[in-house]
Biopython code that builds the backbone (N, CA, C, O; Angstrom):
import numpy as np
from Bio.PDB.StructureBuilder import StructureBuilder

atoms = [
    (1, "MET", "N", (-59.662, 10.447, 60.327)),
    (1, "MET", "CA", (-58.796, 10.440, 59.168)),
    (1, "MET", "C", (-57.399, 10.846, 59.626)),
    (1, "MET", "O", (-57.194, 11.956, 60.117)),
    (2, "ASN", "N", (-56.468, 9.961, 59.464)),
    (2, "ASN", "CA", (-55.083, 10.241, 59.820)),
    (2, "ASN", "C", (-54.346, 10.701, 58.564)),
    (2, "ASN", "O", (-54.070, 9.899, 57.672)),
    (3, "LEU", "N", (-54.033, 11.985, 58.500)),
    (3, "LEU", "CA", (-53.431, 12.552, 57.298)),
    (3, "LEU", "C", (-52.046, 11.983, 57.024)),
    (3, "LEU", "O", (-51.657, 11.819, 55.868)),
    (4, "ASP", "N", (-51.297, 11.681, 58.088)),
    (4, "ASP", "CA", (-49.967, 11.097, 57.890)),
    (4, "ASP", "C", (-50.063, 9.723, 57.236)),
    (4, "ASP", "O", (-49.294, 9.411, 56.327)),
    (5, "GLN", "N", (-51.002, 8.905, 57.695)),
    (5, "GLN", "CA", (-51.185, 7.576, 57.100)),
    (5, "GLN", "C", (-51.646, 7.676, 55.651)),
    (5, "GLN", "O", (-51.174, 6.933, 54.791)),
    (6, "LEU", "N", (-52.564, 8.593, 55.386)),
    (6, "LEU", "CA", (-53.021, 8.779, 54.009)),
    (6, "LEU", "C", (-51.869, 9.217, 53.106)),
    (6, "LEU", "O", (-51.728, 8.731, 51.984)),
    (7, "THR", "N", (-51.055, 10.133, 53.605)),
    (7, "THR", "CA", (-49.912, 10.610, 52.822)),
    (7, "THR", "C", (-48.927, 9.484, 52.573)),
    (7, "THR", "O", (-48.389, 9.367, 51.472)),
    (8, "GLN", "N", (-48.683, 8.654, 53.576)),
    (8, "GLN", "CA", (-47.785, 7.506, 53.394)),
    (8, "GLN", "C", (-48.322, 6.558, 52.322)),
    (8, "GLN", "O", (-47.561, 6.060, 51.493)),
    (9, "ARG", "N", (-49.615, 6.314, 52.338)),
    (9, "ARG", "CA", (-50.224, 5.441, 51.328)),
    (9, "ARG", "C", (-50.100, 6.059, 49.933)),
    (9, "ARG", "O", (-49.823, 5.361, 48.958)),
    (10, "LEU", "N", (-50.304, 7.358, 49.851)),
    (10, "LEU", "CA", (-50.136, 8.053, 48.574)),
    (10, "LEU", "C", (-48.700, 7.958, 48.077)),
    (10, "LEU", "O", (-48.456, 7.730, 46.893)),
    (11, "HIS", "N", (-47.761, 8.134, 48.985)),
    (11, "HIS", "CA", (-46.348, 8.022, 48.605)),
    (11, "HIS", "C", (-46.025, 6.622, 48.112)),
    (11, "HIS", "O", (-45.239, 6.458, 47.179)),
    (12, "ALA", "N", (-46.624, 5.611, 48.730)),
    (12, "ALA", "CA", (-46.393, 4.226, 48.290)),
    (12, "ALA", "C", (-46.888, 4.031, 46.856)),
    (12, "ALA", "O", (-46.214, 3.396, 46.045)),
    (13, "ILE", "N", (-48.066, 4.577, 46.545)),
    (13, "ILE", "CA", (-48.598, 4.488, 45.178)),
    (13, "ILE", "C", (-47.697, 5.244, 44.217)),
    (13, "ILE", "O", (-47.349, 4.749, 43.145)),
    (14, "ARG", "N", (-47.325, 6.458, 44.622)),
    (14, "ARG", "CA", (-46.448, 7.299, 43.799)),
    (14, "ARG", "C", (-45.136, 6.583, 43.512)),
    (14, "ARG", "O", (-44.693, 6.517, 42.365)),
    (15, "ASP", "N", (-44.518, 6.047, 44.557)),
    (15, "ASP", "CA", (-43.219, 5.408, 44.401)),
    (15, "ASP", "C", (-43.315, 4.110, 43.604)),
    (15, "ASP", "O", (-42.430, 3.811, 42.801)),
    (16, "HIS", "N", (-44.369, 3.343, 43.814)),
    (16, "HIS", "CA", (-44.568, 2.091, 43.074)),
    (16, "HIS", "C", (-44.655, 2.353, 41.567)),
    (16, "HIS", "O", (-44.196, 1.545, 40.759)),
    (17, "ASN", "N", (-45.246, 3.485, 41.206)),
    (17, "ASN", "CA", (-45.453, 3.815, 39.799)),
    (17, "ASN", "C", (-44.424, 4.789, 39.230)),
    (17, "ASN", "O", (-44.535, 5.218, 38.082)),
    (18, "ASP", "N", (-43.418, 5.137, 40.045)),
    (18, "ASP", "CA", (-42.363, 6.060, 39.633)),
    (18, "ASP", "C", (-42.935, 7.398, 39.152)),
    (18, "ASP", "O", (-42.520, 7.931, 38.123)),
    (19, "TRP", "N", (-43.884, 7.920, 39.906)),
    (19, "TRP", "CA", (-44.533, 9.176, 39.550)),
    (19, "TRP", "C", (-43.914, 10.388, 40.229)),
    (19, "TRP", "O", (-44.304, 11.516, 39.929)),
    (20, "ARG", "N", (-42.962, 10.193, 41.133)),
    (20, "ARG", "CA", (-42.418, 11.346, 41.866)),
    (20, "ARG", "C", (-41.872, 12.406, 40.914)),
    (20, "ARG", "O", (-41.956, 13.605, 41.179)),
    (21, "GLN", "N", (-41.316, 11.941, 39.810)),
    (21, "GLN", "CA", (-40.750, 12.882, 38.827)),
    (21, "GLN", "C", (-41.796, 13.871, 38.307)),
    (21, "GLN", "O", (-41.448, 14.955, 37.839)),
    (22, "PHE", "N", (-43.065, 13.500, 38.387)),
    (22, "PHE", "CA", (-44.143, 14.353, 37.899)),
    (22, "PHE", "C", (-44.796, 15.179, 39.010)),
    (22, "PHE", "O", (-45.630, 16.042, 38.732)),
    (23, "HIS", "N", (-44.421, 14.920, 40.266)),
    (23, "HIS", "CA", (-45.118, 15.524, 41.398)),
    (23, "HIS", "C", (-44.438, 16.785, 41.918)),
    (23, "HIS", "O", (-44.175, 16.915, 43.114)),
    (24, "SER", "N", (-44.163, 17.694, 41.021)),
    (24, "SER", "CA", (-43.662, 19.001, 41.443)),
    (24, "SER", "C", (-44.838, 19.781, 42.028)),
    (24, "SER", "O", (-45.991, 19.489, 41.709)),
    (25, "PRO", "N", (-44.562, 20.761, 42.876)),
    (25, "PRO", "CA", (-45.662, 21.586, 43.389)),
    (25, "PRO", "C", (-46.516, 22.181, 42.268)),
    (25, "PRO", "O", (-47.741, 22.223, 42.380)),
    (26, "LYS", "N", (-45.886, 22.636, 41.202)),
    (26, "LYS", "CA", (-46.623, 23.207, 40.069)),
    (26, "LYS", "C", (-47.581, 22.184, 39.474)),
    (26, "LYS", "O", (-48.756, 22.482, 39.259)),
    (27, "ASN", "N", (-47.087, 20.989, 39.210)),
    (27, "ASN", "CA", (-47.936, 19.965, 38.592)),
    (27, "ASN", "C", (-49.055, 19.521, 39.525)),
    (27, "ASN", "O", (-50.178, 19.292, 39.076)),
    (28, "LEU", "N", (-48.764, 19.396, 40.811)),
    (28, "LEU", "CA", (-49.796, 18.972, 41.766)),
    (28, "LEU", "C", (-50.876, 20.041, 41.918)),
    (28, "LEU", "O", (-52.060, 19.718, 42.021)),
    (29, "ALA", "N", (-50.473, 21.308, 41.932)),
    (29, "ALA", "CA", (-51.463, 22.391, 42.004)),
    (29, "ALA", "C", (-52.331, 22.396, 40.755)),
    (29, "ALA", "O", (-53.543, 22.590, 40.840)),
    (30, "MET", "N", (-51.721, 22.184, 39.609)),
    (30, "MET", "CA", (-52.487, 22.132, 38.367)),
    (30, "MET", "C", (-53.440, 20.939, 38.361)),
    (30, "MET", "O", (-54.587, 21.067, 37.933)),
    (31, "ALA", "N", (-52.981, 19.789, 38.828)),
    (31, "ALA", "CA", (-53.830, 18.596, 38.864)),
    (31, "ALA", "C", (-55.019, 18.805, 39.800)),
    (31, "ALA", "O", (-56.137, 18.398, 39.482)),
    (32, "ALA", "N", (-54.785, 19.434, 40.947)),
    (32, "ALA", "CA", (-55.883, 19.725, 41.870)),
    (32, "ALA", "C", (-56.885, 20.664, 41.221)),
    (32, "ALA", "O", (-58.092, 20.515, 41.410)),
    (33, "SER", "N", (-56.391, 21.627, 40.460)),
    (33, "SER", "CA", (-57.263, 22.569, 39.773)),
    (33, "SER", "C", (-58.116, 21.858, 38.720)),
    (33, "SER", "O", (-59.302, 22.156, 38.578)),
    (34, "VAL", "N", (-57.527, 20.937, 37.998)),
    (34, "VAL", "CA", (-58.269, 20.173, 36.985)),
    (34, "VAL", "C", (-59.368, 19.353, 37.658)),
    (34, "VAL", "O", (-60.495, 19.299, 37.166)),
    (35, "GLU", "N", (-59.041, 18.718, 38.776)),
    (35, "GLU", "CA", (-60.054, 17.939, 39.496)),
    (35, "GLU", "C", (-61.165, 18.840, 40.025)),
    (35, "GLU", "O", (-62.331, 18.444, 40.035)),
    (36, "MET", "N", (-60.817, 20.041, 40.462)),
    (36, "MET", "CA", (-61.837, 20.982, 40.921)),
    (36, "MET", "C", (-62.748, 21.361, 39.761)),
    (36, "MET", "O", (-63.960, 21.482, 39.939)),
    (37, "ALA", "N", (-62.184, 21.547, 38.588)),
    (37, "ALA", "CA", (-63.006, 21.846, 37.412)),
    (37, "ALA", "C", (-63.950, 20.691, 37.103)),
    (37, "ALA", "O", (-65.089, 20.914, 36.691)),
    (38, "GLU", "N", (-63.488, 19.460, 37.297)),
    (38, "GLU", "CA", (-64.359, 18.305, 37.078)),
    (38, "GLU", "C", (-65.494, 18.280, 38.096)),
    (38, "GLU", "O", (-66.610, 17.879, 37.767)),
    (39, "LEU", "N", (-65.223, 18.702, 39.323)),
    (39, "LEU", "CA", (-66.273, 18.801, 40.339)),
    (39, "LEU", "C", (-67.277, 19.887, 39.954)),
    (39, "LEU", "O", (-68.488, 19.684, 40.042)),
    (40, "VAL", "N", (-66.766, 21.030, 39.532)),
    (40, "VAL", "CA", (-67.637, 22.135, 39.130)),
    (40, "VAL", "C", (-68.539, 21.711, 37.972)),
    (40, "VAL", "O", (-69.707, 22.095, 37.915)),
    (41, "GLU", "N", (-68.001, 20.929, 37.064)),
    (41, "GLU", "CA", (-68.766, 20.487, 35.897)),
    (41, "GLU", "C", (-70.028, 19.705, 36.298)),
    (41, "GLU", "O", (-71.043, 19.774, 35.605)),
    (42, "ILE", "N", (-69.967, 18.976, 37.393)),
    (42, "ILE", "CA", (-71.133, 18.229, 37.874)),
    (42, "ILE", "C", (-72.289, 19.175, 38.175)),
    (42, "ILE", "O", (-73.449, 18.830, 37.949)),
    (43, "PHE", "N", (-71.982, 20.356, 38.679)),
    (43, "PHE", "CA", (-73.000, 21.307, 39.113)),
    (43, "PHE", "C", (-73.386, 22.318, 38.030)),
    (43, "PHE", "O", (-74.346, 23.072, 38.186)),
    (44, "GLN", "N", (-72.628, 22.322, 36.935)),
    (44, "GLN", "CA", (-72.897, 23.295, 35.875)),
    (44, "GLN", "C", (-74.324, 23.133, 35.376)),
    (44, "GLN", "O", (-74.779, 22.026, 35.087)),
    (45, "TRP", "N", (-75.007, 24.240, 35.284)),
    (45, "TRP", "CA", (-76.362, 24.352, 34.754)),
    (45, "TRP", "C", (-77.446, 23.856, 35.703)),
    (45, "TRP", "O", (-78.621, 23.865, 35.337)),
    (46, "LEU", "N", (-77.091, 23.424, 36.909)),
    (46, "LEU", "CA", (-78.113, 23.020, 37.871)),
    (46, "LEU", "C", (-78.631, 24.248, 38.615)),
    (46, "LEU", "O", (-77.913, 25.234, 38.779)),
    (47, "THR", "N", (-79.871, 24.179, 39.056)),
    (47, "THR", "CA", (-80.387, 25.228, 39.934)),
    (47, "THR", "C", (-79.791, 25.016, 41.326)),
    (47, "THR", "O", (-79.170, 23.989, 41.596)),
    (48, "GLU", "N", (-79.988, 25.999, 42.200)),
    (48, "GLU", "CA", (-79.512, 25.857, 43.579)),
    (48, "GLU", "C", (-80.130, 24.614, 44.225)),
    (48, "GLU", "O", (-79.435, 23.827, 44.867)),
    (49, "ASP", "N", (-81.446, 24.449, 44.047)),
    (49, "ASP", "CA", (-82.127, 23.288, 44.640)),
    (49, "ASP", "C", (-81.607, 21.977, 44.063)),
    (49, "ASP", "O", (-81.383, 21.023, 44.808)),
    (50, "GLN", "N", (-81.414, 21.917, 42.755)),
    (50, "GLN", "CA", (-80.899, 20.691, 42.136)),
    (50, "GLN", "C", (-79.500, 20.359, 42.657)),
    (50, "GLN", "O", (-79.155, 19.191, 42.834)),
    (51, "SER", "N", (-78.700, 21.400, 42.899)),
    (51, "SER", "CA", (-77.331, 21.165, 43.376)),
    (51, "SER", "C", (-77.314, 20.581, 44.787)),
    (51, "SER", "O", (-76.332, 19.960, 45.194)),
    (52, "ARG", "N", (-78.396, 20.781, 45.527)),
    (52, "ARG", "CA", (-78.498, 20.245, 46.890)),
    (52, "ARG", "C", (-79.140, 18.861, 46.914)),
    (52, "ARG", "O", (-79.165, 18.205, 47.955)),
    (53, "GLN", "N", (-79.653, 18.421, 45.783)),
    (53, "GLN", "CA", (-80.350, 17.137, 45.726)),
    (53, "GLN", "C", (-79.849, 16.314, 44.539)),
    (53, "GLN", "O", (-80.620, 15.925, 43.662)),
    (54, "LEU", "N", (-78.562, 16.063, 44.533)),
    (54, "LEU", "CA", (-77.982, 15.298, 43.430)),
    (54, "LEU", "C", (-78.491, 13.866, 43.439)),
    (54, "LEU", "O", (-78.645, 13.270, 44.506)),
    (55, "PRO", "N", (-78.754, 13.308, 42.267)),
    (55, "PRO", "CA", (-79.069, 11.879, 42.211)),
    (55, "PRO", "C", (-77.851, 11.070, 42.664)),
    (55, "PRO", "O", (-76.723, 11.564, 42.642)),
    (56, "ALA", "N", (-78.088, 9.844, 43.066)),
    (56, "ALA", "CA", (-77.039, 9.006, 43.657)),
    (56, "ALA", "C", (-75.795, 8.907, 42.782)),
    (56, "ALA", "O", (-74.677, 8.959, 43.295)),
    (57, "ASP", "N", (-75.968, 8.765, 41.477)),
    (57, "ASP", "CA", (-74.799, 8.613, 40.606)),
    (57, "ASP", "C", (-73.968, 9.894, 40.555)),
    (57, "ASP", "O", (-72.738, 9.834, 40.551)),
    (58, "LYS", "N", (-74.628, 11.046, 40.517)),
    (58, "LYS", "CA", (-73.893, 12.317, 40.498)),
    (58, "LYS", "C", (-73.265, 12.600, 41.859)),
    (58, "LYS", "O", (-72.176, 13.169, 41.935)),
    (59, "LEU", "N", (-73.941, 12.208, 42.923)),
    (59, "LEU", "CA", (-73.372, 12.383, 44.263)),
    (59, "LEU", "C", (-72.114, 11.537, 44.414)),
    (59, "LEU", "O", (-71.115, 12.000, 44.966)),
    (60, "ALA", "N", (-72.159, 10.297, 43.927)),
    (60, "ALA", "CA", (-70.975, 9.436, 43.977)),
    (60, "ALA", "C", (-69.841, 10.032, 43.148)),
    (60, "ALA", "O", (-68.682, 10.008, 43.563)),
    (61, "HIS", "N", (-70.178, 10.564, 41.979)),
    (61, "HIS", "CA", (-69.169, 11.190, 41.129)),
    (61, "HIS", "C", (-68.555, 12.398, 41.837)),
    (61, "HIS", "O", (-67.339, 12.587, 41.803)),
    (62, "ALA", "N", (-69.397, 13.217, 42.480)),
    (62, "ALA", "CA", (-68.891, 14.370, 43.232)),
    (62, "ALA", "C", (-67.936, 13.911, 44.331)),
    (62, "ALA", "O", (-66.894, 14.529, 44.551)),
    (63, "GLY", "N", (-68.286, 12.842, 45.009)),
    (63, "GLY", "CA", (-67.415, 12.310, 46.054)),
    (63, "GLY", "C", (-66.067, 11.872, 45.506)),
    (63, "GLY", "O", (-65.034, 12.090, 46.141)),
    (64, "GLN", "N", (-66.072, 11.260, 44.343)),
    (64, "GLN", "CA", (-64.808, 10.852, 43.716)),
    (64, "GLN", "C", (-63.934, 12.070, 43.405)),
    (64, "GLN", "O", (-62.724, 12.050, 43.631)),
    (65, "GLU", "N", (-64.549, 13.106, 42.895)),
    (65, "GLU", "CA", (-63.781, 14.312, 42.566)),
    (65, "GLU", "C", (-63.253, 14.994, 43.824)),
    (65, "GLU", "O", (-62.118, 15.469, 43.838)),
    (66, "VAL", "N", (-64.061, 15.049, 44.877)),
    (66, "VAL", "CA", (-63.594, 15.618, 46.151)),
    (66, "VAL", "C", (-62.396, 14.811, 46.655)),
    (66, "VAL", "O", (-61.404, 15.378, 47.114)),
    (67, "GLY", "N", (-62.499, 13.494, 46.564)),
    (67, "GLY", "CA", (-61.380, 12.642, 46.979)),
    (67, "GLY", "C", (-60.122, 12.942, 46.187)),
    (67, "GLY", "O", (-59.037, 13.053, 46.758)),
    (68, "ASP", "N", (-60.260, 13.075, 44.879)),
    (68, "ASP", "CA", (-59.100, 13.409, 44.043)),
    (68, "ASP", "C", (-58.465, 14.722, 44.479)),
    (68, "ASP", "O", (-57.243, 14.825, 44.583)),
    (69, "ILE", "N", (-59.299, 15.721, 44.731)),
    (69, "ILE", "CA", (-58.801, 17.044, 45.129)),
    (69, "ILE", "C", (-58.027, 16.946, 46.439)),
    (69, "ILE", "O", (-56.917, 17.466, 46.550)),
    (70, "VAL", "N", (-58.608, 16.288, 47.420)),
    (70, "VAL", "CA", (-57.960, 16.167, 48.733)),
    (70, "VAL", "C", (-56.638, 15.413, 48.614)),
    (70, "VAL", "O", (-55.645, 15.799, 49.231)),
    (71, "LEU", "N", (-56.621, 14.348, 47.830)),
    (71, "LEU", "CA", (-55.382, 13.580, 47.691)),
    (71, "LEU", "C", (-54.287, 14.400, 47.011)),
    (71, "LEU", "O", (-53.127, 14.347, 47.419)),
    (72, "TYR", "N", (-54.650, 15.156, 45.979)),
    (72, "TYR", "CA", (-53.640, 16.021, 45.352)),
    (72, "TYR", "C", (-53.153, 17.086, 46.322)),
    (72, "TYR", "O", (-51.968, 17.421, 46.328)),
    (73, "LEU", "N", (-54.051, 17.624, 47.143)),
    (73, "LEU", "CA", (-53.628, 18.631, 48.116)),
    (73, "LEU", "C", (-52.719, 18.031, 49.180)),
    (73, "LEU", "O", (-51.785, 18.691, 49.636)),
    (74, "LEU", "N", (-52.978, 16.789, 49.582)),
    (74, "LEU", "CA", (-52.075, 16.118, 50.517)),
    (74, "LEU", "C", (-50.679, 15.969, 49.909)),
    (74, "LEU", "O", (-49.672, 16.234, 50.566)),
    (75, "LEU", "N", (-50.636, 15.548, 48.658)),
    (75, "LEU", "CA", (-49.337, 15.420, 47.992)),
    (75, "LEU", "C", (-48.655, 16.777, 47.856)),
    (75, "LEU", "O", (-47.440, 16.879, 48.027)),
    (76, "LEU", "N", (-49.419, 17.810, 47.551)),
    (76, "LEU", "CA", (-48.855, 19.154, 47.422)),
    (76, "LEU", "C", (-48.268, 19.616, 48.752)),
    (76, "LEU", "O", (-47.155, 20.139, 48.795)),
    (77, "CYS", "N", (-49.010, 19.422, 49.827)),
    (77, "CYS", "CA", (-48.479, 19.795, 51.149)),
    (77, "CYS", "C", (-47.189, 19.045, 51.437)),
    (77, "CYS", "O", (-46.231, 19.626, 51.947)),
    (78, "SER", "N", (-47.160, 17.773, 51.119)),
    (78, "SER", "CA", (-45.961, 16.972, 51.351)),
    (78, "SER", "C", (-44.775, 17.531, 50.572)),
    (78, "SER", "O", (-43.680, 17.670, 51.118)),
    (79, "GLU", "N", (-44.989, 17.849, 49.310)),
    (79, "GLU", "CA", (-43.903, 18.377, 48.472)),
    (79, "GLU", "C", (-43.406, 19.734, 48.959)),
    (79, "GLU", "O", (-42.226, 20.055, 48.824)),
    (80, "LEU", "N", (-44.323, 20.534, 49.530)),
    (80, "LEU", "CA", (-43.940, 21.866, 50.010)),
    (80, "LEU", "C", (-43.449, 21.861, 51.455)),
    (80, "LEU", "O", (-42.980, 22.881, 51.961)),
    (81, "GLY", "N", (-43.560, 20.710, 52.115)),
    (81, "GLY", "CA", (-43.160, 20.646, 53.517)),
    (81, "GLY", "C", (-44.170, 21.301, 54.444)),
    (81, "GLY", "O", (-43.821, 21.750, 55.536)),
    (82, "LEU", "N", (-45.414, 21.354, 54.012)),
    (82, "LEU", "CA", (-46.481, 21.926, 54.841)),
    (82, "LEU", "C", (-47.211, 20.808, 55.580)),
    (82, "LEU", "O", (-47.389, 19.712, 55.050)),
    (83, "ASP", "N", (-47.624, 21.095, 56.793)),
    (83, "ASP", "CA", (-48.435, 20.170, 57.582)),
    (83, "ASP", "C", (-49.898, 20.538, 57.334)),
    (83, "ASP", "O", (-50.370, 21.567, 57.818)),
    (84, "MET", "N", (-50.617, 19.698, 56.580)),
    (84, "MET", "CA", (-51.989, 20.048, 56.214)),
    (84, "MET", "C", (-52.853, 20.284, 57.437)),
    (84, "MET", "O", (-53.634, 21.235, 57.466)),
    (85, "ASP", "N", (-52.731, 19.446, 58.437)),
    (85, "ASP", "CA", (-53.525, 19.619, 59.655)),
    (85, "ASP", "C", (-53.284, 21.001, 60.255)),
    (85, "ASP", "O", (-54.227, 21.689, 60.646)),
    (86, "GLN", "N", (-52.028, 21.398, 60.324)),
    (86, "GLN", "CA", (-51.680, 22.696, 60.912)),
    (86, "GLN", "C", (-52.181, 23.845, 60.066)),
    (86, "GLN", "O", (-52.729, 24.806, 60.607)),
    (87, "VAL", "N", (-52.008, 23.778, 58.735)),
    (87, "VAL", "CA", (-52.434, 24.906, 57.901)),
    (87, "VAL", "C", (-53.958, 25.041, 57.882)),
    (87, "VAL", "O", (-54.482, 26.154, 57.830)),
    (88, "VAL", "N", (-54.671, 23.908, 57.925)),
    (88, "VAL", "CA", (-56.134, 23.965, 57.948)),
    (88, "VAL", "C", (-56.618, 24.523, 59.286)),
    (88, "VAL", "O", (-57.508, 25.372, 59.317)),
    (89, "ARG", "N", (-56.037, 24.049, 60.388)),
    (89, "ARG", "CA", (-56.420, 24.565, 61.700)),
    (89, "ARG", "C", (-56.120, 26.057, 61.831)),
    (89, "ARG", "O", (-56.910, 26.809, 62.402)),
    (90, "SER", "N", (-54.986, 26.475, 61.303)),
    (90, "SER", "CA", (-54.616, 27.889, 61.351)),
    (90, "SER", "C", (-55.597, 28.740, 60.554)),
    (90, "SER", "O", (-56.016, 29.805, 61.007)),
    (91, "LYS", "N", (-55.962, 28.265, 59.364)),
    (91, "LYS", "CA", (-56.905, 29.007, 58.530)),
    (91, "LYS", "C", (-58.288, 29.058, 59.169)),
    (91, "LYS", "O", (-58.965, 30.084, 59.104)),
    (92, "LEU", "N", (-58.709, 27.957, 59.786)),
    (92, "LEU", "CA", (-60.007, 27.923, 60.466)),
    (92, "LEU", "C", (-60.018, 28.899, 61.636)),
    (92, "LEU", "O", (-60.994, 29.624, 61.830)),
    (93, "ALA", "N", (-58.939, 28.923, 62.418)),
    (93, "ALA", "CA", (-58.852, 29.856, 63.557)),
    (93, "ALA", "C", (-58.885, 31.298, 63.056)),
    (93, "ALA", "O", (-59.508, 32.159, 63.678)),
    (94, "ASP", "N", (-58.217, 31.564, 61.934)),
    (94, "ASP", "CA", (-58.228, 32.906, 61.352)),
    (94, "ASP", "C", (-59.654, 33.289, 60.929)),
    (94, "ASP", "O", (-60.096, 34.412, 61.173)),
    (95, "SER", "N", (-60.366, 32.354, 60.298)),
    (95, "SER", "CA", (-61.753, 32.628, 59.884)),
    (95, "SER", "C", (-62.659, 32.857, 61.090)),
    (95, "SER", "O", (-63.541, 33.715, 61.055)),
    (96, "GLU", "N", (-62.443, 32.105, 62.136)),
    (96, "GLU", "CA", (-63.243, 32.307, 63.356)),
    (96, "GLU", "C", (-63.002, 33.690, 63.933)),
    (96, "GLU", "O", (-63.949, 34.354, 64.354)),
    (97, "ARG", "N", (-61.744, 34.140, 63.962)),
    (97, "ARG", "CA", (-61.435, 35.483, 64.459)),
    (97, "ARG", "C", (-62.074, 36.552, 63.595)),
    (97, "ARG", "O", (-62.617, 37.532, 64.106)),
    (98, "ARG", "N", (-62.011, 36.366, 62.300)),
    (98, "ARG", "CA", (-62.502, 37.390, 61.357)),
    (98, "ARG", "C", (-64.011, 37.431, 61.251)),
    (98, "ARG", "O", (-64.586, 38.509, 61.092)),
    (99, "PHE", "N", (-64.664, 36.293, 61.335)),
    (99, "PHE", "CA", (-66.097, 36.242, 60.996)),
    (99, "PHE", "C", (-67.021, 35.871, 62.133)),
    (99, "PHE", "O", (-68.240, 35.873, 61.958)),
    (100, "CYS", "N", (-66.476, 35.554, 63.292)),
    (100, "CYS", "CA", (-67.331, 35.151, 64.419)),
    (100, "CYS", "C", (-67.194, 36.091, 65.595)),
    (100, "CYS", "O", (-67.545, 35.724, 66.716)),
    (101, "SER", "N", (-66.703, 37.273, 65.374)),
    (101, "SER", "CA", (-66.525, 38.232, 66.476)),
    (101, "SER", "C", (-67.799, 38.997, 66.745)),
    (101, "SER", "O", (-67.833, 39.845, 67.637)),
]
sb = StructureBuilder()
sb.init_structure("model")
sb.init_model(0)
sb.init_chain("A")
sb.init_seg("    ")
for serial, (resi, resn, name, xyz) in enumerate(atoms, 1):
    if name == "N":
        sb.init_residue(resn, " ", resi, " ")
    sb.init_atom(name, np.array(xyz, "f"), 0.0, 1.0, " ", f" {name:<3s}", serial, name[0])
structure = sb.get_structure()
């Protein structure tokens, strides 16, 4: 997955539809949060075992919501001038130091 290419494609969609005016960091963070709530809703009221064995339609729906979340986060990083690859790698290295010692 090339994050730069994905971001460029997202920008093309954004620009084609004149959505940049709506893509403030605040709005993108809120949109990602809404998509996360939609993902959580899929699992609401399921047991632990049921959550690990989603039927195909719910699994596909979960995948769509994960995709939405990642795309909004890519746009958010772009708006903030953050390199998603770098921030994710940095956070992973921090977790390895903290939890794998």
